[in-house]
MIMARVEX-301187 format. One record per residue: residue in one letter; x, z, y of N, C-alpha, C, O in turn. Coordinates in nm, 2 decimals. Example, Ala and Ser with C-alpha at 12.3 -4.5 7.8 and 13.67 -1.06 7.14 Angstrom:
# MIMARVEX-301187
+-----+--------+--------+--------+--------+--------+--------+--------+--------+--------+--------+--------+--------+
! res !    n.u !    n.w !    n.v !   ca.u !   ca.w !   ca.v !    c.u !    c.w !    c.v !    o.u !    o.w !    o.v !
+-----+--------+--------+--------+--------+--------+--------+--------+--------+--------+--------+--------+--------+
!   A !   1.32 !   0.78 !  -0.57 !   1.23 !   0.78 !  -0.45 !   1.32 !   0.78 !  -0.33 !   1.42 !   0.85 !  -0.33 !
!   S !   1.28 !   0.71 !  -0.22 !   1.37 !   0.71 !  -0.11 !   1.29 !   0.79 !   0.00 !   1.34 !   0.80 !   0.11 !
+-----+--------+--------+--------+--------+--------+--------+--------+--------+--------+--------+--------+--------+
# end
This chain:
# MIMARVEX-301187
+-----+--------+--------+--------+--------+--------+--------+--------+--------+--------+--------+--------+--------+
! res !    n.u !    n.w !    n.v !   ca.u !   ca.w !   ca.v !    c.u !    c.w !    c.v !    o.u !    o.w !    o.v !
+-----+--------+--------+--------+--------+--------+--------+--------+--------+--------+--------+--------+--------+
!   X !   1.74 !  -0.79 !  -0.36 !   1.80 !  -0.69 !  -0.27 !   1.73 !  -0.56 !  -0.30 !   1.61 !  -0.55 !  -0.32 !
!   X !   1.81 !  -0.46 !  -0.30 !   1.76 !  -0.32 !  -0.33 !   1.67 !  -0.27 !  -0.21 !   1.71 !  -0.28 !  -0.10 !
!   X !   1.55 !  -0.23 !  -0.25 !   1.45 !  -0.19 !  -0.14 !   1.50 !  -0.08 !  -0.05 !   1.49 !  -0.09 !   0.07 !
!   X !   1.56 !   0.02 !  -0.11 !   1.61 !   0.13 !  -0.02 !   1.73 !   0.09 !   0.07 !   1.74 !   0.14 !   0.17 !
!   X !   1.81 !  -0.01 !   0.02 !   1.92 !  -0.06 !   0.10 !   1.86 !  -0.13 !   0.22 !   1.90 !  -0.12 !   0.33 !
!   X !   1.76 !  -0.22 !   0.20 !   1.69 !  -0.29 !   0.30 !   1.63 !  -0.19 !   0.41 !   1.64 !  -0.22 !   0.53 !
!   X !   1.57 !  -0.09 !   0.36 !   1.51 !   0.01 !   0.44 !   1.62 !   0.08 !   0.52 !   1.60 !   0.11 !   0.64 !
!   X !   1.73 !   0.11 !   0.46 !   1.85 !   0.18 !   0.53 !   1.90 !   0.09 !   0.64 !   1.92 !   0.14 !   0.75 !
!   X !   1.91 !  -0.04 !   0.62 !   1.96 !  -0.13 !   0.72 !   1.86 !  -0.13 !   0.84 !   1.90 !  -0.12 !   0.95 !
!   X !   1.73 !  -0.14 !   0.81 !   1.63 !  -0.15 !   0.91 !   1.63 !  -0.02 !   1.00 !   1.60 !  -0.03 !   1.12 !
!   X !   1.65 !   0.10 !   0.94 !   1.64 !   0.22 !   1.01 !   1.77 !   0.26 !   1.08 !   1.77 !   0.33 !   1.18 !
!   X !   1.89 !   0.21 !   1.03 !   2.01 !   0.27 !   1.07 !   2.12 !   0.18 !   1.12 !   2.22 !   0.23 !   1.17 !
!   X !   2.11 !   0.05 !   1.10 !   2.22 !  -0.04 !   1.14 !   2.17 !  -0.12 !   1.26 !   2.07 !  -0.19 !   1.27 !
!   X !   2.26 !  -0.11 !   1.37 !   2.23 !  -0.19 !   1.49 !   2.36 !  -0.20 !   1.57 !   2.40 !  -0.11 !   1.64 !
!   X !   2.43 !  -0.31 !   1.55 !   2.57 !  -0.33 !   1.61 !   2.56 !  -0.32 !   1.77 !   2.66 !  -0.27 !   1.83 !
!   X !   2.45 !  -0.36 !   1.83 !   2.45 !  -0.36 !   1.98 !   2.37 !  -0.25 !   2.04 !   2.33 !  -0.25 !   2.15 !
!   X !   2.34 !  -0.14 !   1.96 !   2.26 !  -0.03 !   2.00 !   2.32 !   0.04 !   2.12 !   2.44 !   0.06 !   2.12 !
!   X !   2.24 !   0.08 !   2.22 !   2.29 !   0.17 !   2.32 !   2.19 !   0.28 !   2.35 !   2.08 !   0.28 !   2.30 !
!   X !   2.23 !   0.38 !   2.42 !   2.15 !   0.50 !   2.44 !   2.02 !   0.48 !   2.51 !   1.93 !   0.57 !   2.50 !
!   X !   2.00 !   0.37 !   2.58 !   1.88 !   0.35 !   2.65 !   1.78 !   0.27 !   2.57 !   1.67 !   0.24 !   2.62 !
!   X !   1.81 !   0.23 !   2.45 !   1.72 !   0.15 !   2.37 !   1.65 !   0.22 !   2.25 !   1.59 !   0.16 !   2.17 !
!   X !   1.66 !   0.36 !   2.25 !   1.60 !   0.43 !   2.14 !   1.45 !   0.40 !   2.12 !   1.41 !   0.37 !   2.02 !
!   X !   1.37 !   0.42 !   2.23 !   1.23 !   0.40 !   2.22 !   1.20 !   0.26 !   2.18 !   1.11 !   0.24 !   2.09 !
!   X !   1.26 !   0.16 !   2.24 !   1.23 !   0.02 !   2.20 !   1.27 !  -0.01 !   2.06 !   1.18 !  -0.07 !   1.99 !
!   X !   1.38 !   0.03 !   2.01 !   1.42 !   0.00 !   1.87 !   1.34 !   0.07 !   1.77 !   1.30 !   0.01 !   1.67 !
!   X !   1.31 !   0.20 !   1.79 !   1.24 !   0.28 !   1.70 !   1.09 !   0.22 !   1.69 !   1.04 !   0.22 !   1.58 !
!   X !   1.04 !   0.19 !   1.80 !   0.90 !   0.13 !   1.80 !   0.90 !  -0.01 !   1.73 !   0.82 !  -0.03 !   1.65 !
!   X !   0.99 !  -0.09 !   1.77 !   1.00 !  -0.23 !   1.71 !   1.02 !  -0.22 !   1.56 !   0.96 !  -0.31 !   1.49 !
!   X !   1.10 !  -0.13 !   1.51 !   1.13 !  -0.12 !   1.37 !   1.03 !  -0.03 !   1.29 !   1.04 !  -0.02 !   1.17 !
!   X !   0.93 !   0.03 !   1.36 !   0.83 !   0.11 !   1.30 !   0.88 !   0.23 !   1.23 !   0.83 !   0.27 !   1.12 !
!   X !   0.98 !   0.29 !   1.29 !   1.05 !   0.41 !   1.23 !   0.96 !   0.53 !   1.26 !   0.94 !   0.57 !   1.37 !
!   X !   0.92 !   0.60 !   1.15 !   0.85 !   0.73 !   1.16 !   0.88 !   0.82 !   1.04 !   0.96 !   0.78 !   0.96 !
!   X !   0.83 !   0.94 !   1.04 !   0.84 !   1.03 !   0.93 !   0.79 !   0.96 !   0.81 !   0.69 !   0.88 !   0.82 !
!   X !   0.84 !   0.98 !   0.69 !   0.80 !   0.92 !   0.57 !   0.65 !   0.94 !   0.54 !   0.60 !   1.05 !   0.55 !
!   X !   0.58 !   0.83 !   0.51 !   0.44 !   0.84 !   0.48 !   0.35 !   0.90 !   0.58 !   0.25 !   0.96 !   0.55 !
!   X !   0.38 !   0.88 !   0.71 !   0.30 !   0.93 !   0.82 !   0.32 !   0.85 !   0.94 !   0.41 !   0.76 !   0.95 !
!   X !   0.24 !   0.88 !   1.04 !   0.26 !   0.82 !   1.18 !   0.32 !   0.92 !   1.27 !   0.33 !   0.89 !   1.39 !
!   X !   0.37 !   1.03 !   1.22 !   0.44 !   1.13 !   1.30 !   0.57 !   1.07 !   1.34 !   0.64 !   1.01 !   1.27 !
!   X !   0.61 !   1.10 !   1.47 !   0.74 !   1.06 !   1.52 !   0.85 !   1.13 !   1.44 !   0.84 !   1.25 !   1.41 !
!   X !   0.96 !   1.06 !   1.41 !   1.07 !   1.11 !   1.34 !   1.15 !   1.20 !   1.44 !   1.17 !   1.15 !   1.55 !
!   X !   1.19 !   1.32 !   1.40 !   1.26 !   1.41 !   1.49 !   1.39 !   1.34 !   1.55 !   1.42 !   1.35 !   1.66 !
!   X !   1.47 !   1.28 !   1.45 !   1.60 !   1.23 !   1.49 !   1.62 !   1.10 !   1.41 !   1.58 !   1.09 !   1.29 !
!   X !   1.67 !   1.00 !   1.47 !   1.71 !   0.88 !   1.40 !   1.85 !   0.84 !   1.45 !   1.87 !   0.83 !   1.57 !
!   X !   1.94 !   0.81 !   1.36 !   2.08 !   0.77 !   1.39 !   2.10 !   0.62 !   1.36 !   2.07 !   0.58 !   1.25 !
!   X !   2.15 !   0.55 !   1.47 !   2.18 !   0.41 !   1.45 !   2.34 !   0.40 !   1.44 !   2.41 !   0.46 !   1.52 !
!   X !   2.38 !   0.33 !   1.34 !   2.53 !   0.31 !   1.32 !   2.56 !   0.18 !   1.39 !   2.50 !   0.07 !   1.36 !
!   X !   2.66 !   0.18 !   1.48 !   2.70 !   0.06 !   1.55 !   2.81 !  -0.01 !   1.48 !   2.92 !  -0.02 !   1.52 !
!   X !   2.77 !  -0.07 !   1.36 !   2.86 !  -0.14 !   1.28 !   2.78 !  -0.24 !   1.19 !   2.66 !  -0.23 !   1.18 !
!   X !   2.85 !  -0.34 !   1.14 !   2.77 !  -0.44 !   1.06 !   2.75 !  -0.38 !   0.92 !   2.81 !  -0.28 !   0.88 !
!   X !   2.66 !  -0.45 !   0.85 !   2.62 !  -0.40 !   0.71 !   2.73 !  -0.39 !   0.62 !   2.74 !  -0.30 !   0.54 !
!   X !   2.82 !  -0.49 !   0.62 !   2.94 !  -0.49 !   0.53 !   3.03 !  -0.37 !   0.55 !   3.08 !  -0.32 !   0.45 !
!   X !   3.05 !  -0.34 !   0.67 !   3.14 !  -0.22 !   0.70 !   3.08 !  -0.09 !   0.65 !   3.15 !  -0.01 !   0.60 !
!   X !   2.95 !  -0.08 !   0.67 !   2.88 !   0.04 !   0.63 !   2.87 !   0.04 !   0.48 !   2.89 !   0.15 !   0.41 !
!   X !   2.85 !  -0.07 !   0.42 !   2.84 !  -0.08 !   0.27 !   2.97 !  -0.04 !   0.21 !   2.98 !   0.01 !   0.10 !
!   X !   3.08 !  -0.07 !   0.27 !   3.22 !  -0.05 !   0.22 !   3.24 !   0.10 !   0.20 !   3.32 !   0.14 !   0.11 !
!   X !   3.16 !   0.19 !   0.27 !   3.17 !   0.33 !   0.25 !   3.13 !   0.37 !   0.10 !   3.19 !   0.46 !   0.04 !
!   X !   3.04 !   0.29 !   0.05 !   2.99 !   0.31 !  -0.09 !   3.08 !   0.25 !  -0.19 !   3.07 !   0.28 !  -0.31 !
!   X !   3.17 !   0.16 !  -0.15 !   3.26 !   0.09 !  -0.24 !   3.40 !   0.15 !  -0.24 !   3.44 !   0.20 !  -0.35 !
!   X !   3.47 !   0.14 !  -0.13 !   3.61 !   0.19 !  -0.14 !   3.65 !   0.26 !  -0.01 !   3.77 !   0.30 !   0.00 !
!   X !   3.56 !   0.28 !   0.09 !   3.60 !   0.34 !   0.22 !   3.53 !   0.48 !   0.24 !   3.50 !   0.52 !   0.35 !
!   X !   3.50 !   0.55 !   0.12 !   3.44 !   0.68 !   0.13 !   3.48 !   0.77 !   0.02 !   3.54 !   0.72 !  -0.08 !
!   X !   3.45 !   0.90 !   0.03 !   3.49 !   1.00 !  -0.07 !   3.36 !   1.08 !  -0.10 !   3.27 !   1.10 !  -0.02 !
!   X !   3.35 !   1.12 !  -0.23 !   3.23 !   1.20 !  -0.27 !   3.23 !   1.33 !  -0.20 !   3.33 !   1.39 !  -0.17 !
!   X !   3.11 !   1.37 !  -0.16 !   3.09 !   1.50 !  -0.08 !   2.96 !   1.56 !  -0.12 !   2.86 !   1.53 !  -0.05 !
!   X !   2.95 !   1.63 !  -0.22 !   2.83 !   1.70 !  -0.26 !   2.71 !   1.61 !  -0.29 !   2.60 !   1.64 !  -0.23 !
!   X !   2.72 !   1.51 !  -0.37 !   2.61 !   1.42 !  -0.40 !   2.60 !   1.31 !  -0.30 !   2.51 !   1.22 !  -0.32 !
!   X !   2.67 !   1.31 !  -0.20 !   2.67 !   1.20 !  -0.10 !   2.81 !   1.14 !  -0.09 !   2.91 !   1.19 !  -0.15 !
!   X !   2.83 !   1.04 !  -0.01 !   2.96 !   0.98 !   0.02 !   2.99 !   0.99 !   0.17 !   2.91 !   0.95 !   0.25 !
!   X !   3.11 !   1.04 !   0.20 !   3.15 !   1.06 !   0.34 !   3.25 !   0.95 !   0.37 !   3.34 !   0.92 !   0.29 !
!   X !   3.23 !   0.89 !   0.49 !   3.32 !   0.78 !   0.53 !   3.46 !   0.83 !   0.56 !   3.48 !   0.94 !   0.60 !
!   X !   3.56 !   0.75 !   0.53 !   3.70 !   0.78 !   0.56 !   3.73 !   0.75 !   0.70 !   3.83 !   0.80 !   0.75 !
!   X !   3.65 !   0.67 !   0.77 !   3.67 !   0.63 !   0.91 !   3.55 !   0.67 !   0.99 !   3.44 !   0.67 !   0.94 !
!   X !   3.57 !   0.71 !   1.11 !   3.46 !   0.74 !   1.20 !   3.38 !   0.61 !   1.24 !   3.44 !   0.51 !   1.25 !
!   X !   3.26 !   0.63 !   1.28 !   3.17 !   0.52 !   1.33 !   3.12 !   0.56 !   1.46 !   3.10 !   0.68 !   1.49 !
!   X !   3.10 !   0.46 !   1.55 !   3.02 !   0.48 !   1.67 !   2.87 !   0.49 !   1.63 !   2.82 !   0.40 !   1.56 !
!   X !   2.81 !   0.60 !   1.68 !   2.67 !   0.62 !   1.65 !   2.59 !   0.64 !   1.78 !   2.64 !   0.69 !   1.88 !
!   X !   2.46 !   0.60 !   1.77 !   2.37 !   0.64 !   1.88 !   2.26 !   0.72 !   1.81 !   2.19 !   0.68 !   1.72 !
!   X !   2.26 !   0.85 !   1.85 !   2.17 !   0.95 !   1.79 !   2.05 !   0.96 !   1.88 !   2.06 !   1.00 !   2.00 !
!   X !   1.93 !   0.93 !   1.83 !   1.81 !   0.93 !   1.91 !   1.73 !   1.06 !   1.87 !   1.69 !   1.07 !   1.75 !
!   X !   1.71 !   1.15 !   1.97 !   1.63 !   1.27 !   1.94 !   1.50 !   1.27 !   2.01 !   1.49 !   1.23 !   2.13 !
!   X !   1.40 !   1.31 !   1.94 !   1.26 !   1.31 !   1.99 !   1.25 !   1.41 !   2.11 !   1.29 !   1.53 !   2.09 !
!   X !   1.20 !   1.37 !   2.22 !   1.18 !   1.46 !   2.34 !   1.04 !   1.53 !   2.33 !   1.03 !   1.65 !   2.37 !
!   X !   0.94 !   1.46 !   2.28 !   0.80 !   1.51 !   2.29 !   0.76 !   1.55 !   2.14 !   0.70 !   1.48 !   2.07 !
!   X !   0.80 !   1.67 !   2.10 !   0.78 !   1.73 !   1.97 !   0.63 !   1.72 !   1.93 !   0.54 !   1.74 !   2.01 !
!   X !   0.60 !   1.68 !   1.81 !   0.47 !   1.67 !   1.76 !   0.40 !   1.54 !   1.79 !   0.28 !   1.52 !   1.75 !
!   X !   0.46 !   1.45 !   1.86 !   0.40 !   1.32 !   1.90 !   0.38 !   1.23 !   1.78 !   0.45 !   1.25 !   1.67 !
!   X !   0.29 !   1.13 !   1.79 !   0.27 !   1.04 !   1.68 !   0.29 !   0.89 !   1.74 !   0.28 !   0.87 !   1.86 !
!   X !   0.32 !   0.80 !   1.65 !   0.33 !   0.66 !   1.69 !   0.21 !   0.62 !   1.76 !   0.10 !   0.66 !   1.72 !
!   X !   0.21 !   0.54 !   1.87 !   0.33 !   0.48 !   1.93 !   0.38 !   0.56 !   2.05 !   0.45 !   0.50 !   2.13 !
!   X !   0.36 !   0.69 !   2.06 !   0.39 !   0.77 !   2.18 !   0.52 !   0.84 !   2.16 !   0.54 !   0.94 !   2.23 !
!   X !   0.61 !   0.80 !   2.07 !   0.74 !   0.87 !   2.05 !   0.83 !   0.84 !   2.18 !   0.83 !   0.73 !   2.23 !
!   X !   0.89 !   0.95 !   2.22 !   0.98 !   0.93 !   2.34 !   1.12 !   1.00 !   2.30 !   1.12 !   1.12 !   2.27 !
!   X !   1.22 !   0.91 !   2.30 !   1.35 !   0.96 !   2.25 !   1.46 !   0.96 !   2.36 !   1.45 !   0.88 !   2.46 !
!   X !   1.55 !   1.05 !   2.34 !   1.67 !   1.05 !   2.43 !   1.79 !   1.01 !   2.34 !   1.81 !   1.07 !   2.23 !
!   X !   1.87 !   0.92 !   2.39 !   1.99 !   0.87 !   2.31 !   2.12 !   0.94 !   2.35 !   2.14 !   0.97 !   2.46 !
!   X !   2.20 !   0.95 !   2.25 !   2.34 !   1.01 !   2.27 !   2.44 !   0.93 !   2.19 !   2.42 !   0.90 !   2.08 !
!   X !   2.54 !   0.89 !   2.26 !   2.65 !   0.81 !   2.19 !   2.76 !   0.91 !   2.15 !   2.80 !   1.00 !   2.22 !
!   X !   2.80 !   0.89 !   2.02 !   2.90 !   0.98 !   1.97 !   2.99 !   0.90 !   1.86 !   2.94 !   0.79 !   1.82 !
!   X !   3.10 !   0.95 !   1.83 !   3.18 !   0.89 !   1.72 !   3.21 !   1.00 !   1.62 !   3.27 !   1.10 !   1.65 !
!   X !   3.16 !   0.97 !   1.50 !   3.16 !   1.07 !   1.39 !   3.18 !   1.00 !   1.26 !   3.15 !   0.88 !   1.24 !
!   X !   3.22 !   1.08 !   1.16 !   3.21 !   1.03 !   1.02 !   3.07 !   1.03 !   0.98 !   2.99 !   1.10 !   1.04 !
!   X !   3.03 !   0.95 !   0.88 !   2.89 !   0.95 !   0.83 !   2.89 !   1.00 !   0.69 !   2.98 !   0.97 !   0.61 !
!   X !   2.78 !   1.07 !   0.65 !   2.76 !   1.11 !   0.51 !   2.63 !   1.04 !   0.47 !   2.52 !   1.06 !   0.53 !
!   X !   2.64 !   0.95 !   0.37 !   2.53 !   0.87 !   0.32 !   2.51 !   0.89 !   0.17 !   2.60 !   0.93 !   0.10 !
!   X !   2.39 !   0.85 !   0.12 !   2.36 !   0.85 !  -0.02 !   2.38 !   0.70 !  -0.06 !   2.33 !   0.61 !   0.00 !
!   X !   2.46 !   0.69 !  -0.17 !   2.48 !   0.55 !  -0.23 !   2.42 !   0.54 !  -0.36 !   2.42 !   0.63 !  -0.44 !
!   X !   2.36 !   0.43 !  -0.39 !   2.31 !   0.39 !  -0.52 !   2.35 !   0.26 !  -0.56 !   2.33 !   0.16 !  -0.48 !
!   X !   2.42 !   0.24 !  -0.67 !   2.47 !   0.12 !  -0.72 !   2.56 !   0.05 !  -0.61 !   2.55 !  -0.07 !  -0.59 !
!   X !   2.64 !   0.13 !  -0.54 !   2.73 !   0.09 !  -0.44 !   2.66 !   0.03 !  -0.31 !   2.72 !  -0.04 !  -0.24 !
!   X !   2.54 !   0.07 !  -0.29 !   2.46 !   0.04 !  -0.17 !   2.42 !   0.16 !  -0.10 !   2.38 !   0.26 !  -0.16 !
!   X !   2.43 !   0.17 !   0.04 !   2.38 !   0.28 !   0.11 !   2.23 !   0.28 !   0.11 !   2.17 !   0.18 !   0.14 !
!   X !   2.17 !   0.39 !   0.08 !   2.02 !   0.40 !   0.07 !   1.96 !   0.51 !   0.15 !   1.84 !   0.52 !   0.17 !
!   X !   2.05 !   0.61 !   0.21 !   2.00 !   0.72 !   0.29 !   2.10 !   0.77 !   0.38 !   2.22 !   0.79 !   0.33 !
!   X !   2.07 !   0.79 !   0.50 !   2.16 !   0.85 !   0.60 !   2.14 !   1.00 !   0.60 !   2.03 !   1.04 !   0.63 !
!   X !   2.24 !   1.08 !   0.56 !   2.22 !   1.22 !   0.55 !   2.25 !   1.29 !   0.68 !   2.17 !   1.36 !   0.74 !
!   X !   2.38 !   1.27 !   0.73 !   2.42 !   1.35 !   0.85 !   2.55 !   1.28 !   0.91 !   2.62 !   1.22 !   0.84 !
!   X !   2.57 !   1.31 !   1.04 !   2.69 !   1.28 !   1.10 !   2.79 !   1.40 !   1.08 !   2.74 !   1.51 !   1.08 !
!   X !   2.91 !   1.37 !   1.06 !   3.01 !   1.48 !   1.04 !   3.12 !   1.48 !   1.15 !   3.17 !   1.37 !   1.18 !
!   X !   3.14 !   1.59 !   1.20 !   3.24 !   1.60 !   1.31 !   3.38 !   1.55 !   1.27 !   3.42 !   1.56 !   1.16 !
!   X !   3.45 !   1.50 !   1.37 !   3.59 !   1.45 !   1.34 !   3.67 !   1.58 !   1.32 !   3.65 !   1.68 !   1.38 !
!   X !   3.77 !   1.57 !   1.23 !   3.85 !   1.68 !   1.20 !   3.98 !   1.68 !   1.29 !   4.06 !   1.76 !   1.28 !
+-----+--------+--------+--------+--------+--------+--------+--------+--------+--------+--------+--------+--------+
# end
């Protein structure tokens, strides 16, 4: 299994995620800024299974500036850090539920990086 794909799943896939579980899920999954214990400013959870998200890299997405944008919107929980500058394990997040297209980086037809949520047109 592709390391970055596994990391993508761990950081961004959660079918049952809700806005009140940001702190619990981010702590449980050890999500932080790359190579540090600093709290990540924002983490987005996609409320879909891995196959559905992976299909964006296969046949359910379009190229968009080096990334792939989904053809269908996804339900997302966006967790934003409330206490700027905090470090693990003292991260405190506020969750927001939204429905948006996603823009992801694909490698060998696997999602490996979540870039941004894209407004519905």
